[in-house]
N, C-alpha and C positions, 0 to 999 in steps of 0.2 A: 412490891419488895421482892425481896427475898426468902425464899424458902426455908427451913429446919434443920440447922447444923448442931448434929449430934454426938452423944455421951462420947469421949474419950478413946479412940484406940491405944488403948499399951500392947506393944512388941509383943514382949513376954505372956505379956495376962489381956486377950481377947475382955471385951467388957459386953454386956450382953445381951441384946433386948429383951426388956416380958414375951414380949414372940417370940415362938420360934427355937431359941437360941444364934440365934443368926447375932457380927461378930455386928454394930454398928454402921455406916459408913457418915466419914466428916461433907463438910457442899463442901462443895467441891466450885473455883467461879474459874474464867480462861477470860485474863487481861491478856488486850493491846499494847501494841510499844506505850505507846499516851492514857492508859492506863483505866480504859474504860471496857465494863461487862460486855465480852464478844457470845458467854456463855457463863450458866450457874446451873449448877441441880445436885442432889436431886427435888424435883419439883413441888409443894406440898401445903397445906393451908396455911401452916399459922406463919410465925414469920417471928425471931426468937433475937435478928437485927434490929427490930424494933423503935426498941429506946437510940439506939445511935443515933438513930439517919438525922441529923438537921432537915426544920421543916423548906427547906431550898434545894434538897436532896437529889441528883440528878437520876431519871432515873438507870440510866447506865456506869453508878458510879459506887464505887463501896461505897460505906456509913464510916464519914470523917475518923477516928479509930484506923481502924481497919485500917483503910487511905493512904491514910500518915507514917504507921508502922512497915503495910507493905512499900507502901516509893524507898523508908531508910535505907528498907532492909534489901533493894533492887535501884537503891543510887549510884551504888559504879559498875553496874552489867552494861551502861552506854557507853563507859568507856574500857568498858577491856570483854575481851573475845569470850571467854570461858565468863561466865557466867552459872552459881551456885545455888546450893539448896538454903536457910535462912529460917530461923525457925523466932518466933515474940510470944505472950502471952498478952491479949490486950479484951482492958473493959471480960475477962472470967473469959477466955475465946488464945486455944492458941488457933494461933497464926502458921503457919507456915507457906513459903514461897518455891517453887521452884521454874525452874527456866524451860520453854518451849521448844524446837525451831521445825517450822515446816516449809511447806515450801514457799507459803508466801510474809515468812520474814521469823522472826522472835517471837512471841506469847509469853503471856507467865502464868502458873498453873499456881494460884490461893487456897487451899482446903486448912477451911474453918472447923476445927471438934472444940468440945466446950471440956474447960480446962476445971481437972480435978483440984 
């Protein structure tokens, strides 16, 4: 499945890691227009989303609760040429969506971080 989601980064006061004092990075998914995971990272050995995946989860799908939140937050994107960022808290994680536009069309960035 997918790797570690970091602790939340607050814009005014970043959380610091125990090693190096650097802000932790939220996990990022890039989805295509059909909500399939095209890219994900950063990759680590531990998967904090493991308990959120169903037994029949596809390898290119988000965990169910996160997938449902992303679809709800982006449902108006298909009907509108302007898409905006949005956020929600799901199963203890903050989920942030943002539109990506490029040569191959629109993609979705999904950032997931632990909600403190």
